[in-house]
C-alpha positions as CSV (number, residue, x, y, z in Angstrom):
1,X,-37.1,31.9,-20.9
2,X,-35.0,29.2,-22.3
3,X,-31.6,30.5,-24.1
4,X,-31.4,27.5,-26.5
5,X,-29.5,26.1,-24.9
6,X,-29.9,22.5,-23.2
7,X,-31.8,21.9,-20.0
8,X,-29.3,22.5,-17.5
9,X,-28.3,25.2,-19.3
10,X,-31.7,26.3,-18.9
11,X,-32.2,25.1,-15.0
12,X,-28.9,27.2,-14.1
13,X,-30.5,30.3,-16.0
14,X,-33.8,29.7,-14.3
15,X,-32.3,29.2,-11.1
16,X,-30.4,33.0,-11.2
17,X,-33.8,34.1,-12.7
18,X,-35.8,32.0,-9.9
19,X,-33.2,34.5,-7.0
20,X,-33.3,37.8,-9.0
21,X,-37.0,37.7,-9.2
22,X,-37.3,37.2,-5.8
23,X,-34.7,39.4,-4.4
24,X,-35.8,42.0,-6.6
25,X,-39.4,42.4,-6.5
26,X,-39.1,42.5,-2.8
27,X,-36.1,45.2,-2.9
28,X,-35.8,46.6,-5.7
29,X,-32.5,46.5,-8.2
30,X,-29.8,49.0,-6.6
31,X,-30.0,47.1,-3.2
32,X,-29.4,43.8,-4.8
33,X,-25.8,43.2,-6.1
34,X,-24.1,40.3,-8.1
35,X,-22.1,38.6,-5.5
36,X,-25.8,38.1,-3.3
37,X,-27.6,36.6,-6.6
38,X,-25.1,34.4,-7.3
39,X,-25.3,33.3,-3.9
40,X,-29.0,33.2,-3.9
41,X,-29.1,30.8,-6.8
42,X,-26.2,28.7,-6.2
43,X,-24.7,28.8,-9.3
44,X,-21.0,29.6,-10.2
45,X,-19.5,33.2,-11.3
46,X,-19.0,32.2,-14.2
47,X,-22.2,30.1,-14.8
48,X,-23.7,33.4,-14.3
49,X,-22.0,35.8,-16.1
50,X,-22.5,33.2,-19.5
51,X,-26.4,33.5,-18.5
52,X,-26.2,37.2,-18.0
53,X,-23.3,39.2,-19.2
54,X,-24.0,41.9,-16.4
55,X,-27.0,42.5,-14.3
56,X,-28.7,45.4,-16.4
57,X,-28.7,42.2,-19.2
58,X,-30.7,40.0,-15.7
59,X,-32.6,43.1,-14.8
60,X,-34.2,43.4,-18.2
61,X,-34.6,39.3,-18.0
62,X,-36.4,39.8,-14.9
63,X,-38.6,42.4,-16.0
64,X,-40.1,40.4,-18.4
65,X,-40.7,37.2,-16.2
66,X,-42.3,39.8,-13.3
67,X,-44.7,41.3,-17.0
68,X,-45.4,37.9,-17.3
69,X,-45.6,36.3,-13.9
70,X,-47.1,39.2,-12.4
71,X,-49.1,41.3,-14.9
72,X,-50.2,38.9,-17.6
73,X,-51.4,35.9,-15.6
74,X,-52.2,37.1,-12.0
75,X,-54.2,40.2,-12.9
76,X,-55.2,39.9,-16.2
77,X,-55.8,36.5,-16.3
78,X,-57.2,36.2,-13.0
79,X,-59.5,39.5,-13.4
80,X,-61.1,38.2,-16.6
81,X,-61.5,34.8,-14.7
82,X,-63.2,36.0,-12.0
83,X,-66.5,37.7,-13.9
84,X,-67.7,37.7,-17.3
85,X,-68.5,41.3,-19.1
86,X,-65.4,43.8,-19.6
87,X,-66.5,46.5,-17.7
88,X,-66.4,43.9,-14.7
89,X,-63.5,42.5,-15.7
90,X,-62.1,46.0,-15.2
91,X,-63.0,46.1,-11.6
92,X,-62.1,42.7,-10.5
93,X,-58.3,44.0,-11.2
94,X,-59.1,46.1,-8.1
95,X,-60.7,42.7,-6.0
96,X,-56.6,41.3,-7.7
97,X,-54.6,43.6,-6.1
98,X,-57.3,43.2,-2.5
99,X,-56.2,40.0,-2.4
100,X,-52.6,41.0,-3.2
101,X,-52.1,44.2,-0.5
102,X,-53.3,41.6,2.2
103,X,-50.6,39.3,1.4
104,X,-48.1,39.6,4.0
105,X,-45.1,40.0,0.6
106,X,-47.0,42.6,-0.5
107,X,-44.0,43.9,-3.0
108,X,-45.3,46.6,-4.8
109,X,-44.9,47.4,-8.1
110,X,-41.7,47.1,-9.8
111,X,-42.0,48.7,-12.6
112,X,-42.3,52.0,-11.1
113,X,-39.6,50.3,-8.1
114,X,-37.4,50.4,-10.8
115,X,-38.3,53.7,-13.2
116,X,-38.0,55.5,-9.9
117,X,-34.2,54.3,-8.8
118,X,-33.2,53.9,-12.4
119,X,-34.2,56.9,-14.1
120,X,-36.6,57.6,-17.1
121,X,-32.9,58.1,-18.7
122,X,-31.8,54.5,-18.2
123,X,-32.6,51.4,-20.5
124,X,-33.6,49.9,-16.8
125,X,-35.9,53.5,-16.3
126,X,-37.0,52.9,-20.3
127,X,-38.0,49.5,-19.8
128,X,-40.5,49.6,-17.2
129,X,-41.4,52.5,-19.3
130,X,-42.4,50.2,-21.3
131,X,-43.7,47.5,-19.5
132,X,-46.3,50.2,-17.7
133,X,-47.3,51.3,-21.5
134,X,-48.3,47.4,-21.7
135,X,-50.3,47.2,-18.9
136,X,-52.2,50.8,-20.3
137,X,-52.8,48.8,-24.0
138,X,-54.4,45.3,-21.2
139,X,-56.7,48.0,-20.0
140,X,-57.3,49.5,-22.7
141,X,-58.7,46.3,-24.2
142,X,-61.0,45.6,-21.0
143,X,-62.3,49.5,-22.1
144,X,-62.6,48.3,-26.1
145,X,-64.3,45.1,-25.2
146,X,-66.6,47.7,-22.8
147,X,-67.8,50.2,-25.7
148,X,-65.8,52.7,-23.4
149,X,-65.9,56.0,-25.2
150,X,-61.5,56.9,-26.2
151,X,-60.6,53.5,-24.7
152,X,-56.8,55.4,-24.9
153,X,-57.6,57.8,-21.9
154,X,-59.3,55.9,-19.9
155,X,-56.5,53.3,-20.0
156,X,-54.8,56.6,-18.5
157,X,-57.0,57.3,-16.2
158,X,-56.8,53.9,-14.9
159,X,-53.5,53.3,-14.6
160,X,-52.6,56.5,-12.3
161,X,-55.7,54.8,-10.0
162,X,-54.1,51.3,-10.3
163,X,-51.0,53.1,-9.3
164,X,-52.0,55.2,-6.6
165,X,-53.9,52.2,-5.2
166,X,-50.4,50.1,-5.2
167,X,-48.6,53.7,-3.5
168,X,-51.5,53.7,-0.8
169,X,-50.7,50.2,-0.3
170,X,-46.7,50.7,0.0
171,X,-48.2,53.1,2.3
172,X,-49.6,50.6,4.7
173,X,-53.5,51.7,2.9
174,X,-54.1,47.9,3.1
175,X,-58.3,49.4,1.7
176,X,-56.7,50.6,-1.3
177,X,-57.4,48.3,-3.8
178,X,-61.4,48.7,-2.1
179,X,-61.2,52.6,-2.2
180,X,-59.9,53.2,-6.1
181,X,-62.3,50.2,-7.0
182,X,-65.0,52.8,-6.3
183,X,-63.2,55.9,-8.2
184,X,-63.1,52.9,-10.8
185,X,-66.5,52.5,-10.7
186,X,-67.3,56.3,-11.9
187,X,-64.8,56.3,-14.1
188,X,-66.5,53.4,-16.1
189,X,-69.9,55.5,-15.8
190,X,-68.4,59.1,-16.5
191,X,-66.6,56.9,-20.4
192,X,-69.7,54.9,-21.0
193,X,-70.5,54.5,-24.9
């Protein structure tokens, strides 16, 4: 996440992004002001605006970082690491979710939260839609590897289970991942190649 500048410049940018990551993933976008971001990151206002011309620009960088840290590194990479076959890897997504839902700091899905906060017509809402589509692409690839019929439609149905389990966990149902995993097994069985 460097901006092409020297080490200290990227350090300032990283501090801002780290503060934004913590705050936005816990509280959404609207509840976090620029002054709080500046204070939490420990940078001067001029430094903040030198790295991010607006809060929206920072949110876009946060969404990119969230996709890398959470979607790719935590969910997909961990699901692939846990088991061998693509079908098992699909199911392991819900095992990763079960671990996430059990954490005291469970924070739900930033992409969905920002989409709902900003709406689909706002650039941040559209960026969230794009990142949600990337998640479906990861699922579609696993479905293709598993030889399932119509991987694109399968990934849409699977993504409904993923999002639904996250919302249910946010409502307090910490067993939502297990329930979704059961339904996911049915979906795989009925999508076999």
